[in-house]
C-alpha positions as CSV (number, residue, x, y, z in Angstrom):
1,M,-5.2,20.8,-7.1
2,T,-8.5,21.5,-9.0
3,A,-11.9,21.2,-7.3
4,I,-14.7,19.1,-8.2
5,P,-17.3,20.2,-9.7
6,L,-20.3,20.9,-7.6
7,D,-22.8,20.0,-10.0
8,T,-21.5,16.3,-9.4
9,H,-22.6,14.0,-7.0
10,L,-19.8,12.6,-4.5
11,V,-20.2,9.4,-2.6
12,I,-18.2,9.1,0.7
13,G,-18.0,5.8,2.5
14,G,-16.5,4.9,5.8
15,L,-16.0,1.2,6.8
16,I,-17.0,0.3,10.6
17,F,-15.7,-2.8,12.3
18,P,-15.6,-4.2,16.3
19,D,-12.9,-2.6,18.6
20,I,-12.8,0.8,16.1
21,D,-11.7,3.6,17.9
22,Q,-15.4,5.2,17.2
23,C,-13.4,9.1,17.3
24,D,-11.1,7.8,13.9
25,F,-14.7,7.8,12.5
26,T,-16.9,10.4,13.9
27,G,-14.2,13.0,14.0
28,P,-14.0,12.5,10.2
29,F,-18.1,11.8,9.6
30,E,-18.2,15.4,11.3
31,A,-17.0,17.2,8.0
32,L,-17.1,14.6,5.2
33,A,-21.2,14.2,5.6
34,R,-21.7,18.0,5.5
35,V,-19.5,18.2,1.9
36,P,-22.4,19.8,-0.1
37,N,-23.8,17.1,-3.1
38,S,-22.9,14.5,-1.3
39,K,-23.8,10.8,0.6
40,F,-22.3,9.2,3.1
41,L,-22.6,5.4,3.5
42,T,-21.3,4.1,6.8
43,I,-20.2,0.4,5.9
44,W,-19.2,-3.0,7.5
45,K,-20.1,-6.7,6.7
46,D,-24.1,-6.9,8.4
47,K,-26.1,-4.4,9.8
48,N,-25.5,-5.4,13.3
49,P,-24.8,-3.1,16.1
50,V,-20.3,-2.9,16.4
51,R,-18.8,-1.7,19.8
52,D,-16.1,0.5,19.5
53,L,-12.9,0.0,22.1
54,M,-15.4,1.9,24.9
55,G,-19.1,0.3,24.2
56,M,-19.9,3.2,21.8
57,Q,-22.6,1.5,19.9
58,L,-22.3,2.0,15.6
59,M,-24.6,0.6,13.1
60,A,-23.4,0.3,8.9
61,D,-26.2,1.2,6.5
62,T,-24.8,-0.4,3.8
63,L,-23.1,-4.0,3.2
64,L,-19.6,-4.4,1.9
65,D,-21.3,-6.0,-1.3
66,E,-23.7,-3.7,-1.8
67,A,-21.3,-0.6,-1.8
68,P,-21.1,1.5,-4.6
69,Q,-18.0,2.5,-5.8
70,L,-17.2,5.4,-3.6
71,D,-15.4,9.4,-4.1
72,V,-13.7,8.6,-0.8
73,L,-12.6,5.8,1.3
74,L,-12.5,5.9,5.3
75,V,-10.5,4.1,6.8
76,P,-10.3,4.5,10.6
77,G,-8.0,2.5,13.3
78,G,-8.1,0.8,17.0
79,Y,-7.3,-2.2,18.2
80,G,-10.2,-3.8,15.6
81,Q,-7.8,-3.0,13.1
82,E,-5.8,-6.4,14.2
83,A,-8.8,-7.8,13.1
84,L,-8.7,-6.7,10.0
85,M,-5.0,-8.0,8.4
86,Q,-6.2,-10.9,7.3
87,D,-9.7,-10.6,6.9
88,E,-8.9,-10.7,2.4
89,E,-13.1,-9.6,2.5
90,V,-12.2,-6.0,3.9
91,L,-8.7,-6.0,2.4
92,S,-10.2,-7.1,-0.7
93,F,-13.0,-4.5,-0.8
94,I,-10.2,-2.0,0.5
95,R,-8.1,-2.7,-3.0
96,K,-11.2,-2.8,-5.0
97,Q,-12.6,0.4,-4.2
98,A,-8.8,2.0,-3.9
99,R,-8.4,1.4,-8.1
100,N,-11.4,4.3,-8.5
101,A,-11.6,5.9,-5.6
102,K,-10.6,9.7,-5.4
103,Y,-9.0,9.4,-2.3
104,V,-8.3,6.8,0.0
105,F,-8.7,8.2,3.6
106,S,-7.2,6.4,6.6
107,V,-7.0,7.9,10.0
108,C,-4.6,6.7,12.7
109,T,-3.8,2.7,12.5
110,G,-6.4,2.4,9.3
111,A,-3.0,3.4,8.1
112,L,-1.5,-0.3,8.8
113,V,-4.8,-2.1,7.4
114,C,-4.8,0.4,3.5
115,G,-0.9,-1.3,3.9
116,A,-1.7,-5.1,4.5
117,A,-4.0,-4.1,1.2
118,G,-1.2,-3.4,-0.9
119,L,-2.1,0.8,-0.8
120,L,1.4,2.1,0.4
121,H,3.8,0.5,-1.1
122,G,6.4,3.1,-1.7
123,K,4.1,5.8,-0.4
124,R,4.6,8.2,2.2
125,A,2.2,8.1,4.8
126,T,1.3,8.6,8.5
127,T,-0.2,6.9,11.6
128,H,-0.7,6.7,15.2
129,W,3.2,7.7,16.9
130,T,2.8,4.2,18.8
131,A,2.7,2.0,14.9
132,M,5.2,4.7,13.0
133,E,8.1,2.4,12.9
134,L,5.6,-0.3,11.3
135,L,5.3,1.1,7.9
136,P,8.2,0.3,6.3
137,Y,7.0,-3.3,7.0
138,F,4.1,-2.5,4.2
139,G,6.2,-0.4,1.9
140,A,5.6,2.8,2.8
141,I,7.7,5.7,3.9
142,P,6.5,7.3,7.1
143,S,6.2,10.8,7.6
144,D,5.2,12.1,11.4
145,E,3.2,15.1,9.4
146,R,0.1,15.3,11.3
147,V,-1.8,14.9,7.5
148,V,-0.3,13.2,4.1
149,I,-1.3,13.3,0.6
150,D,0.5,10.9,-2.0
151,G,-1.4,10.8,-4.9
152,N,-5.3,9.5,-4.4
153,M,-3.8,8.2,-0.7
154,V,-4.2,10.7,2.1
155,S,-3.1,9.0,5.6
156,A,-4.2,11.1,8.9
157,G,-1.7,10.7,12.3
158,G,-3.5,9.3,16.0
159,V,-7.4,10.1,16.2
160,T,-7.5,13.6,16.1
161,S,-6.1,14.3,13.7
162,G,-8.6,12.5,11.2
163,I,-11.0,16.0,11.7
164,D,-7.6,18.0,10.2
165,G,-7.7,15.3,7.5
166,S,-11.1,15.4,6.8
167,L,-11.3,19.1,6.0
168,I,-7.9,18.8,3.8
169,V,-10.2,16.1,2.2
170,A,-13.2,18.6,2.0
171,S,-10.6,20.8,0.5
172,L,-9.4,18.7,-2.5
173,L,-12.9,18.2,-3.5
174,R,-14.8,20.8,-3.2
175,G,-11.9,23.8,-2.2
176,D,-10.6,25.7,0.6
177,T,-14.1,28.0,1.2
178,V,-16.0,24.9,1.5
179,A,-13.6,23.3,3.4
180,Q,-12.9,26.8,5.7
181,E,-17.1,27.1,6.0
182,L,-17.1,23.0,7.6
183,Q,-14.3,23.9,9.8
184,L,-16.1,27.1,11.0
185,Y,-19.6,25.4,11.3
186,M,-18.2,22.8,13.5
187,A,-16.2,25.5,15.3
188,Y,-12.6,23.6,15.5
189,D,-10.2,26.1,16.8
190,P,-8.6,24.0,18.9
191,K,-6.5,25.3,21.8
192,P,-5.8,22.2,23.9
193,P,-5.4,23.0,27.6
194,F,-1.8,20.7,28.1
195,Q,1.1,20.5,25.7
196,S,1.4,16.3,25.8
197,G,-0.5,15.8,22.4
198,S,2.6,14.4,20.7
199,P,5.8,12.2,22.0
200,K,7.4,15.3,21.0
201,T,6.1,17.7,23.7
202,A,4.9,15.3,25.8
203,P,6.3,14.8,29.7
204,A,9.2,12.2,29.2
205,S,7.1,10.6,32.7
206,I,3.3,10.9,30.3
207,L,5.2,9.2,27.5
208,Q,6.4,6.6,29.3
209,T,3.6,5.2,30.8
210,V,1.0,5.9,27.9
211,T,3.8,3.6,25.9
212,Q,3.8,1.2,28.1
213,R,-0.4,1.2,28.3
214,A,0.0,0.0,24.5
215,A,2.8,-2.3,24.8
216,P,0.3,-5.0,24.5
217,I,-0.9,-3.8,21.3
218,T,1.6,-2.5,19.6
219,E,3.5,-6.0,20.4
220,K,0.6,-7.7,18.0
221,R,0.9,-5.0,15.5
222,L,4.3,-6.1,15.0
223,K,4.0,-9.7,14.6
224,T,1.4,-9.1,11.7
225,A,3.6,-6.4,10.0
226,R,6.3,-8.8,10.1
227,E,4.3,-11.6,8.9
228,Y,2.6,-9.3,6.0
229,Q,6.7,-8.4,5.1
230,A,8.1,-12.0,5.1
231,N,4.8,-12.8,2.9
232,H,5.9,-9.9,0.4
233,H,9.4,-10.3,-0.7
234,D,9.6,-7.4,-2.5
235,L,9.7,-5.7,1.1
236,A,11.9,-7.9,3.1
């Protein structure tokens, strides 16, 4: 895909919300905020601090109804994703932006929010491994790839895969050379100390523990996904 000319100014924006998983946002921010000739907007309903899952505070600089048309919209996940699934103000914002954005980029369970906005019908997508089975409820075709591109929809899997996805988005916007320069600046050369970063490679006992720990939010997400499907008869 041809990169966008460097003299074209780009506007990139990312949603924040209470109980976000901050790495879904801050990981991609590290690369996307450095895309040449661009600006990055942090977007929410108000400009009060919001706390992520573990208490980190983030603050918006742009309100939903103030945001210009974005070239890229970042939709992160986290437990707070559930509160957005029927939040028409947020879903309408995502739909509106998606109509003319060059890319909508979901990270982790941000894909479920995009699904609730109707963006995943008939599209390949990925999400956190604990939520992968929910994608078909939103009309999506699940993929266990770390990053999936389908049209203008880019989805990344769980949490840290947002860094991979952001570098891919940077390459789509400005070309591979720029993306590689960003990767080098970030010193992104992962060599994990354990091979337990995927359910495919994690020891069975680790997988069982983490799955059980995630069970309460997974059950809530399943209930929401079923409600969405029930209200969209073309997906039932």
